[in-house]
N, C-alpha and C positions, 0 to 999 in steps of 0.2 A: 505685599501687604503683610502685617504681622499675622501669623497663622498658629502660634502656639503660646502657651503660658505655663509656668511651673508653679505649683503650690506644694510646698514641702518637698517630698520626694516624687510627687506625681506630676508628670508632664502631660498637658492636654493639647491635642492637635486638632485643628479645624480645617477641613479640606478646602472650603471655598467661602465666599461671602454669604451665600444662602445658608450654609450650615452655621456659620458664626452668628448670624442674626437670630436664627432659630434657637440655638443653644443659650444665647444671652437673654432671651425673652423671659420675663417673670412667669412663674408656673401658671398654666391654665390647662383645663381638661382637653380642649380641642387639639393642642399641640401634642399632648400625650397620645390622644387617639390617632393622630397622624403619624406618630413615631418620630417626630422631629425635636421633641423637647430634650433639655438636658437630663441626664440620667439621675443627677442628684444636685444638691446645692453647691458642692465644690466645683463641679463642671460648669454650672451656671455662673458662678463667680469668676472662674477662669475665663469664660467666654466674655463676660462683661469687662474684665480688665484688658483682655485682648482688643475688644471692640473700642475701648476708650483710647487706645493708642493708634487706632486706624486713621490715616489721613482722609479728610473728606473727599479729596480728589480720587480716591480709590473707587468711589461710587460711580464715577463717570467712566471708569474703565472696565467694569464688570457688571453684567446684568444678572439679577437673580432669576429672571424668566427670560429665555432666549429672545433676542431682538428679532431674529428672522421669522419666528413663528408666533409672535404675540404683538398685537397692535397696541396694547396698553404700554408695553415696554418701548415700542417705537415712539409713541406719543411722549413718554417721559423724556427720552433722550433727545428727540428732535425739537422739543419745545423748551429745552433748558436754556435759561438766560445766563450766558457766561458773564456778562457785565455785572449783573446783580450778584453773582456768586463771588466775584472778586473780593468782596468785603470780608469773607470768611474762608477763602480758598486755601489759606496757609494753615488752617486749624485742623486738629484731630477731632474725633467725635467727643472725646472728653473735654477738650478745650472749648468746643462749641457749647457744651453744657455750661461750663463756667462763664463763658461770655454772655450767654442768654440770661443767666442769673445776675449779671452785673448791671450797673447803671448805664453802660454803653448801649445796651439793648433797650431802646425806647420804642414807643409806638411807631414813630416815624421810621426808625432804622429797620424795624421788623417788617413794616409794610414794604419798604424798598427791597428788602432781602428776599421776600417770599418767592418771587419768580426764579431765584437762583438756587433754591433748595429743591431737592428731589424727594419723593416720598420715602425712599430707603434711608436718606440722611436723617429725616425727622423721626422715622421709626427707630433708627439706631440710637439717637440721643434720648428718646423717650425711655428706652430700656435702661438707661443709666440714672434716671430721675426718680427721686422719691415722690410721693403724692404731693407734698407741699411744693416741690419744684414744678410739677406739672401745672399746679394751680397758679403759682406766681408768674411763671413765664407766659402762660396763656392769657392771664389778666392784662398783660401789656399790649396784647393784640387788639386791634379794632378793625372789623370788616363790616362795612356799611353797604347795604343793598336797598333797592327801591323798586316797587311796583305801584301800589296805590298809597303806600306809606313808607316811612323810613325805618329800617331795621338795623340793629347792630351798633347803635350809638352807645357810648360809654354811659354807665349807670342806667341802662334800659334793659328790661327783660320782657320779651314777647312770649306769647303762647299760641300753640296751634289748638284751636277748638275742634275737638274730635267727637262728633255726635253720631257715632256708628250705631247701627241697628241690625239685629240678626235677620230681619226680613225686608230691610230697606223701607220700612213703613214711614211715610212722610210725616204724619202727625207725631210719631215717636222721635224722629230726627228733629223735628221742629221744637219739641219740648226740651230736648237736650241743648239745642241751639240757644233757645231763650234763656235757659238756666246758665249757660256759659257766658252769654253776653251780659247778663245782669251781675255776674261775678267777675267781670273785667277780663274775660278771655276772648281770644280771637284775633289779635292784632297781627300775629305772624301769618296765619291763614285759617280759614274754615275748611277743614279737609275731611272728607268722608272716604272710608274704605268700603266700597260697595260689596254687599253680600252676593249680588248677582252681577257678575263681571261681563256684561254684554253692552253693545253700543246703545241700544234704545234705553236701557236702564241708566247708563252713564249720562245720556242726554237729559233724562228726566230729573236726575239729581242736579245737574249743572243748571238747568233752568230754574229749579227751586232756589238754589243758592244765589243765582244772579238776581232773581226777583226780590229776595230778602235784602241783599246788599243794596240794590237800587232803591227799594222802598224806604229804607231807613237811612240811606246815604252813608253807609258804613265805610270808612276808609281802610278797607282790607281787601284781601283777595281770596278767591275760592279755588278748590282743587278737588277733583274726584280721583282717588288714587287707583287708577286702572292702568292696564298695560299701555305703553306708548302708542302702539298701533291702534288701540281703541280710541285714544285721544285724537290721533290723526284723523281717524274716520269721523269722529264727532266734529272736528273742525271743518272737514269737507262738507258735512251736513248742516253747517251753519250754527252749531252749538256755541254758547258763550263761554269759551275756554279762557281762563286767566293763566293758570300755570300748567305746565306739562310735568307729570310725575313719572319717575321710573326708579326701580331698584337697580343698583349697579354694583359691580365687583371689580377686583383688582387684577384680573387676568382676562384675556380674550375668551378663554374657555368658560369662565364663570359668566361673563356677559352673554355668551352663546346659549348657556343654560337658561338665561332669562329671556332669550329670544330677541336680543338686541345686538347692534354693532355701533361703532362710533358714527358711522355714516347715517344710520337711522336716527340717532339722537340729534345730529346736526339738522337733518330734515325736519324733525319735530320742532326744534328751536326756531328755525326759520318760519315755519307755519304759524307758531304762536306769535312771533314778532310781527308778522304781517297783519294780525288782527288789531294791533295798536290799542290794546285795552288798558294799558298802564296810564296812570295819572300824569298830567302835565304839571311839573313842579315849578316853583317860583323862578328857578334858574333857566327856565325854558326847555329843559330836558324832560323827555317822557320816560317814565319808569320802564326799563327794558330788561329787568332780570326775570325771566319767564320760566325757569326750570326749578323743579323741586326733586331732589334726589334723596333716597334712603339707602343706608348701608348697614352692615353688621358683621362683626368678627365671626368667622366660621362659615360664611356663605361660600367661599371658594372650596373649602374642605367638603362641605355638604354636597357640592356638585362634582366632587372628585376632580377639581380643577386647580389644585393648589401648587402643583409642580414641586413638591417637597419643601415649600416655604412655610414659615410660621404664620399664624392667622393675623397677627397684629401688623406685620409688614405688608401683607396683602391688603389689609384694610386701608393702610395709608396709601397704597397704590390706587385704590378706588377713588381716593380724593384727587388724584391727578386727572382722572376721567371727569370728575365733577368740576374741577377748576377750569378745564378747557371750555366748558359751556356756560360759564358766568352765571351760576344759579342764584336765585333769591334765597333759597333755603337748602341746607344739607343736614340731614338728621341721622345720627347713628342710633339705631334701635338696639341698644346695647345688650339687653338681656333677653331679647325676644326669641332667638333661635333655640335656646334651651341649655340645660346643664351639660350636654355632651360637649359643648364648646366653652362655656363659662359656668363652672360647676356651682359656685356659691356666691354669696354677697360680696366676699372679699375680691374674688376674681371679676365680678361685674363692676365693682367700684373702680378697680384699677383700670379695667378696659375702657370704661366711660371717660375717665380723665385722660387716658392716653389718646383716645379718639379725638376728643375735643382739642387737646394740645396739638396733635399732628395736623388736624384740619386748619386750625387757626394759624399755625406757622406757615402753612402752604397758601394762606390767603383766602380761606373759605369761611362763609357765614354759618358757623357750626351751631347746631342745636343737638339736643340729646333727649331721646325717649328713655327716661329713667324708669326701667321696667324689669320685670322678671316673669317667667312662666310659673304656673302653680306647682310644677314638679321640681323646681330648682331649690337648692338649699339657701334660700333668701327670704327676707320678710320686709315689712314696711320700714323697720328701723334702718336696715341697710340702704334702702332707697332714700330715706331722709338724709343720711350721711352723704351719699353721692350728690343729691340735689343741692345741699348746702355748699358743698365744695365747688360744684359747677357754677352756682350763683356767684361765689367769690372769684371764680376763674373768668367771669365775663361771658358765660354761655349766652348765645343770641336768643335762644328760645327753648322752652320745654313743652310737654304736652298738657292739655287740659281735657281730662276724661271724666264724665259724671261719676262721682264716688270713687274715682281712681280704678274702676273695674270695667274694662272694655267687654261688654256683653256680647259683642259679635266676634271679636278675635280671641276672647277667653284668655286674657293675660292682665297683669296688674301694672298700672302706670301711675302717673301723677294726676291729681284732681285739680279742679278750678281753685280750690282753697290753698293747695300747695304753692301755687304761683303767688297768691296773696301773701302767704307767709314769707316767701323769699323777698318780695318787694318791701314788706314791712321791716324785716330783720336787717336787710342789707341796703335799704334806701334806694331801691330800684323802682323804675316807673315803666309804664307801657310806652309803645311807640308814640312819638309826639302828636301825630295827626289823630291817632286812635284815642289818645288821652283827651284831646280837645273835644272830640266827638262824644266821648263818655260824659264829659261835663255838660256839654250842650244838651244832651238827652236827659240829664238828671240822674244818670247812673252813679256818678261820683260827685262829690262836693269839692269846691276849690280849696287850695291851700298849698303849702310847701310839698306835702305828700298827699295827693288826692285820695280820698276815702270813699268807700261805697256809701250811697245814700241810705238813709234809714227806712225809706219807704219805696214802694214800687213806682218807677217813673210812669207818669200818665201816658206817655207816648206808646208804651207797650201794652196798654189795656186791650186794644183791638186784637193784638196777637194772642193774648190770653183767652179772650172770648172765642176766637177761632179755634184754638186748641180744645177748649171746653166743648164746643159744638162737635168737634171731630171725635 
């Protein structure tokens, strides 16, 4: 493989694929912290030029994390679809970028190609892309999933309704739920991060969500974002589990730090499928996408499990784990880990678009938590920019948090109103089944672009009365 490049009188040498990918990565604080970043802009450009000349076949001959000691690497190599790869097997990384930008790369061709791409390939090409490239290429991808509704269709934008509460107070959660539903949120999932992560509390929240969805006939799914072992225990105790949640990483050691293995994820998926809680669709098929994964650049480094790799390449490898289990939702929580990994709004924006791009090319239903922690060099203007570009890129879903301020997790995300802005600006709509339900309930009025009703739907009056009494 090409290992060197000369700029002026300076010759730059790159020892292996792992080093080349790291040095070619756009600047971010996490790579500097890990000591793998390019020393300056000249070395970064030299690495990017070297990477552009690298044949895609090289990624099938060299692992950035050893095959013998890492089950994620084994998954990537053992599940690679050689037939799908043939369409681009003759290209270099730079030529792949040009092909992806061309009219030859259509939605159909990208869907067929996805199993033939490895995470390292898509990470490599993302390092050569401008932001507009990341948006344009991702916008061509369409990844559709189903449980109780249909997510990921073109010109649709879903939201996760996130009604977290610092004490798991049910009336407090219900108030946020009602607020979100009335503002058109919740078609991706109604997902709660529990403050008390134990099985009885998880069961309590699951039953509450199940009762709400059943009472109002909402075509959506619920999830309590607890550890996969807690969800398995809840299933064994008869709890109404729709989706299995788990944070995942791009190396075996990262996943071990989360207390998971690929075998454990497989067990959880089979347990959720056995419940058959998905809707039966008109084509006679039951919604069977039962997994919800979250990721974030920097998780491997924070666990000291990065093997000398850059954080964006390892983030893409996490998507190989997700892809194997056919999830309903994958969410990059892009600014949540903190400025040690993505220092400011510029780095967060770049990372969010890279993550969405890489996930979509690998065939994943990518969403993004457009977010930042309060000690990062970022503000709502940065998040508005990222949110708008993700909307143009065809992002499957974003978060819906009351007032954009998560009072339990103490970070800044997107509000219910932000999704409404994206839908209005870009002509996007909710999931079709959820949109029909909103209209039937009087939450929205009919038209080419359904709008929120001017008054409170009568169907929700009992819920308001109950909250008032609480």
